[in-house]
N, C-alpha and C positions, 0 to 999 in steps of 0.2 A: 272746394272745401277749404276753409280758411285755417290759418295756423292757430287761431284762438279757439276753434271747436275742440271740445273734449271727446276723446275717443276711448271707449271702454276696453279694458283688457279682454282677451278672448274668453276668460273663464267667468266673466260676470253674467248674471241673468238679465236678459233684456226685458224692459218694462212691457207689461201686457198692453197698455194703451198705445205704446209706440208700435207694437206689432199689429195691432188692429188697424192703425193708420196706414202702415205699410201694405197691408193686405187688401185694403178697400178697392184699389184699382182692379184687382182680380175679380171682385164681386160684380162690378158694373160691366166688365168685359164679358164675363160668362153669361150675363143676362141677355146680351145681344149677339154674341159670337156663335153660340150653338144654333139658334134659329136661322142665322145667316147662312149656315151650311146646308140646311135642309128645308125648313118651313118657308122662309122668305122666297127662295128660288122657285118653290112649287107654286106659290101665289102669283109670281110673275107669269107663269104659264096658264094657270087655271082661272085667275081673276083679272089679269091685266092683258091677256091676249098674246103674249110672247110665245113663239114656238118652243115647245119643250126641248127639242133637239138643240136649239140655240141657247136655251137656258143651261143645259148640261155642258155645252161647249164653253160658255162663259165661265161657269163654275170651275171647270177643269183648268182653264187658262189662269184663272185667279189663284188657284192653289199652287200651280207651278211657279208663277211669278212670286207669290208669297214665300215659297220654300227657297227659291233662288236668292232672294234679297236678304234672308235671315242671316247668313254668315257675314254679309257686308255690314248689316246693322250691328252685329256683335263686334266686328273688327273696329268699326268707327266708335262705338261706345267705349271700348277698351282704350282708345286713343284720345278720348275727349278730355280736355283740361279746362275746367271753369272754376270759379270761386265757390260754386255750390256743389261741386263734385262731378263725377263722370256719368252718373245715372239719371240724376234729376232733370237735366235739360231735355233728355229724351222723353221723359214722362210728360213734360210740358208740350213738346212737339206732338206727341201722340194724342194729347187732349184736343189740340186744334184740328188735327186731321180726322180724328174719330168723330167729333161733333158734326163736322160738315158731311162726312160720308154717311153717318147714321141717318141724318135727316133725309138726304136724297135717296138712299137705298131703301129705307123703311117707309118713306112717304113719297112714292113716285107719282108721276102724272097718270092720267087715265090710260094712255097707250104708250108705254115706254118702249124705246127701240132697243135693239140688241146692243148697240154701242153705249147707250145710257146705262143699261144694266151692267155691262162689262166694266165700264169705267168706275162705277161706284162700288161694285163688289171687290174689284182690285184695290181701290183706295181704302175700303174698310179693312180688309185683311192686312194690308201693309201698315195701315195706321195702328192696328192692334199690335202687330209685331214690333213696331217702333217703341211701344211701351212695355210689352211683355218680356222681351229679351233682356233689356237693361234691368227691369224689376227683378227677374230671376237671378241675374248676376249680382245685383245688390244683396239679395238674400244670402248668397254664398259668402259675402264679405262682411256680414253683420257680426258673426262670431266664428271662432274656430273650435269652440267647445263641442265635443262629439254629440252629447245629448241636447245641448241648447240649439244646435243647428237643426236637429229634427223638429224641435218645437217651433222654430222660425217658419219652416216650410209647411208645417201643419196649419198654421194660421192662413197661409195662402190657399191651401187645398180646401179648407173649410169655407173660406170666402167664395171660392169658385163654385163649390157645391151649392151654397146658398143662392148665388146668382142664378145658376141653372134651375134650381128648385123654384125660385121666385117666378120664373117665366111661366111655369105650369100652374102656379097659384093665381096669377093675375086674372086669367079668364073666369075664375070663380067669384070675382068681385061682383056685388049686386048692380053695378053700373052697366053690366053687359046682359043682354037678353038670353044668352046661351053660354054654356061652359065650353063650347067648341071654340077652337082657335080660328079667328077670322081676320080679314084685313083690318077691321076696326081694332081688334086686339093688338095686332102688330103695330098699328099707329100709336096706340096708347103706350106700348112698351118703348117705342122710340122717344116719346116725350119724357117718360120716366128716366130713360138712359141719358137723355140730353141734360137733365137736371143733375144726375149722379156723376157724370164724367168729370166736370170741373171740380165738384166738391171732393170726390175721391182723390183726384190728383193733387189738389191743394193739401189735403190731409197727409198724404204720403210725403210731399215735398217739405212741408213745414213741421209736421209732427212725427214723421217716421224716425226709426232708430238710426244712430250714427254707426258708421262702419268702423271696424278695426282699422287703424291708420295703416296705409300702404305707402311704402317709400316710392318716390318718383322713379320711374324707369323710362328708358328711351322709347320713343314711339315705335310701334311695331309695324311690320310690313306684311302684306298678304302672303308673301313668300315664306313667312314664318310658319304658316299653317302646315306645310309638309313635315318639317321637323317635329311639330306638335304631335302628329299621329304616327310618325315613323319611330321616334325614340321613346315613346311612352307605352311600355308593355301593359301596365294596368289599364290604360285607356283602351287597348285592343280587347282585353278581356271584358271590360264594361261594354264596349261597342257590340261585341258578339252577343252578350246578354240582352242589350237594349234592342238590337235589330230583330233577334228571334222572338222576344216577347212582344214587340210592337207589331210584327207581321202576324203573329197568332191572334193578338187582340183585334187587329183590323179585320181579320176574317170572322172572328166571333161576333164583332159588332155589326158587320155588314149583313150577316145571315139571320140576326135575331128577330127582326120584324117579320120576315117571311116565315120563319119557323113557328113563331108564337101566334101570328095572326092567321096565315093561310093553312099551315099544317095542323096546329093545335086547335085552331078555331076560336081564338081569344081576342079578336080585334077590339071588341067593345070594352074589354076588361084591362087593356094594356095600360091605360092611364093610372089605374089603381095599383097595378104591379109596379109601375115606375115610382109612384109616390112612396110605396112601402120600401122600395130599394133605397131611395134617397134619404128617407128618415132613418133607416137602419144604418146607412153609411155615415151620416153625420153623428148619430148617437154613439157609434163605435170608435170615433176618432180618439178619445182619451185612452181607450184600451189599445188602439193601434200604436199610440205613442209609447205606452208601457212596453208592448211587445218588441217594438223596434229598439228601444233603449235596453231592454233586458237581454235580448238574444243577439243584438247587433244587426246592422242593416243587411248585410249579405245573407246571413242565415234566415232572418225573418222573411226576406223576399223569396228565397228558395222554398221555405216551408209554406208560405201563402200560395205560391204557384202549385205546389204539390196537392194541397187541399182543394184548390180550384179545379184541377184536372179531375180529381175523384168526383166532385159534385157535377161537373159538366158531363161526364160520362153517364151519370144517373139520369140526365135529361133525355137520353136516347130511349128511355123506357116509359115516358109519361103517357097517360091515357089521352084520349081526344075530348074536345069540348070542355064544358065548365068543370068536369071532373078533374081536369088538368090544372085548374087555377091554384088550388091550395098546395099541391106538391110542387108546382112551378115556383111559387113564392118561397116555399121551404128550401128549395135548392138555390134560388137566385139570391136570396138575402145573405146567406153565408158567403156566396161568391163575391157579393159586393163588400162584405166585411173584409174578406181577403184582399179585395181590390184597394181598400183604403191603405193597407200595408204596402201594396204594390205601387200606390201613388206616392207614398212618403219615402220609401227606401231609395228608389232610383235618383230622385232629385237631390237627396242629401248625400248619396254616394258620389254624385257629380261634384258637389261642393268639396268632398274629400279629394277627388281627383285634381281639382283646381289648386288646392293647397299643395299636393304632391308635385304638380307641375311647377308651382311657384318656388318650392324648395329646390328642385333640380335645375331650373332654368333662370330663376330670378325675375321672371316676367309675370305680369298680372293680366291674365287672359280669361277672367271669369265669363265675360260676355261672349267671347269667342267660343269657349267651350259650350256655353248655353246655346248659342246660335247653331253650332254644329249639330247638336243633338235635337234641337227643335226642327232643324232641316231634315234630319234622319227620321224623326217622328212623323213629320208630314208626308214624306215620301213613303214611309212604312205603311201608314194608314191607307194611302191610295193604293199601294201595291197589294196589301192584304185584302182590301175590298174588291179590287179587280180580280185577284186570284179566286176569292170566294164566289163571286158572281160568275166567273168563267166556269168553275166546276158545276155550279147550279145550272147554268145555261146549257152546258154540254150534256148534262144528265137529262135535259128535257123537262125540268120541273115547271109547271104552269100554276101560278098563284090562284087563278080563277077555279081550277079544278080541286084545289085543296087536297083532302085525303083521297080523292079519286085519281090522283096521279099514279103512274105505274110504279112498281116496286123499285125499278132502277132509278127513277126520278127522285123518289123519296130517299133512297140510299145516297144519291148525289147530294141532296140537301143536307142530310145528316153528316155526311163526310165533310162538306164545306163549312158547316156551322160548328161541328163538335170534334169529329175524329181527327182531321188534319190539324186544326189549332192545338189540340191536346198533344199531338206528336211534336209540334214545333215548340210548345211550351216546355217540353221535357229538356230540350237543349238549353233553354234559358235557365232552367233549374241548375244545370251543371255549371254554367258560367257564373251564376249568382253565388252558388255555394263555394266556388273556388276563387272568388274575388279577393285580392290579397290585402286590401286596406281595411283592417278591422279597428275596433275601438283603441286597442293598445298602440297600434302603429299610427293611428291618427293623432293620438296624444303626443307621440314622439315628434311627429311632423309639426304639430302646433307649437311645441316647446322650442324646437329648432328655429322656426320662423320668428318666434318672439325674441329669441337670443339674437338673431340677425338684426331685427328691428331695434332692439335696445342698443346694439353697437352703432347703429346709424342714427340714434337719437330720436327714433320714431315713437317709442313706447316708454312710459314712465318706469320708475324703479320697480324691481321685482327680484326674486331670488336669482342668484348668479349661477345656477346649476348648469352643468354642461352634460352633453350626452355621453353615456358610457359606451364602451365597445360593443356591448350587447345591443344597445339601442341603435348604433350605427349599422350593425348587421341586420337588425330587424327592418331597417329601411332600405336595404339593398334589394328592392323588389325587381329591379331590372335583371339581375342574375338569377334570382330565385324563381321567377315566373316564366314558364315556357311559353312559346308562342301558341295561340289558340290552334286547335287541331282542325281548323277550317281555313280556306283561302278567302279571307275577307277582302272585299274591294276597299281601296282607300278613298274616303269621301273627298 
């Protein structure tokens, strides 16, 4: 980032066109990343002759490697110094890696080997992380304004939803003989992605918003990560919320297909359920923005989780067969609406944590924070799915038997899909409700950071107000906030 670039004050509204450019990489990544986790590996087994056990092994290895390298990517991004900034070089690198890996992963030879699939699935996930983590960190640095930060992340969330939605719409194009997802569909998606990857990266690099100027700090060491988690009490509260919510969401997501297709008998109708959920989620985004800004991020998240729990429990009493379709949609659509709040609030709360850490330590670790919680998210998802499937497996549920399963097996399915996730979500509500950085405290943090940057000549003229004694007390979160009442492992 050159000295000649103009950096907006944290209170300025970011131009809509700049946010669209910034969010485009999330759209093209979502188009191919979701299928790479489920549909593409299935085709390697069913269409290309690779043993399904080997496919599962390769997929597990790829996710572990991807999760492990995330903190390293965040650390390196935070320590990058170039004329175009800290984040943009990583988007360029992600473009190159993603284009090569998408081509070979989505368009394999007739008989790909285990090594072939493993290499390209690992390359794809790592390539996406190389771009996603710096992009998310960049979002936390665009503005410090409490409401404007929410708006920034909404653009990324909507773009990701559009990308995932586009994948399910492409098979409906008249160029395909069937609406089913086939290897031909996957190949077409790859060509679309190959065109979008460089265009979206170029838009973000050249048209994306400028960050609030950050003073230069010494390069950080990996050993700095321990003080990051040890001395930041709000971070522990956030981590407790994030881990419990992610674990519950992993279980709920893992059991959904079995519950709706095998138990309720709606396998053929699931694509229409999905489309209804996606449309509702995107349409609700403006309302989600209003709710988060009106009630604050922590309270909005806690309220959305409480409503979701109530609706999830209602799914225990659905009828079987096509009679379940309408009530299922009636329950799932509001859950997705709550989920839009649940997507917005945590990522913007993480941006608030980054500012708090910067105020207390003077270090700029947005990508490190982002990578840490992306790592937790990926491990959470895997653990949640594993726990859900373990409960289902131990109960003896058989997908082929459907409603003919024993009472114990059906109870095990319901416990794994609904009951246990609801119990875990309850703890997430507590930690979200008691998260200490609200709108008032975030405004104090932002003002204090701007005062520091003005003294260092980083930001232009503004009022010379100083923090009052009450404002200093309001920021003393370390002494006000007790340790979480659970023994959290240190990541």
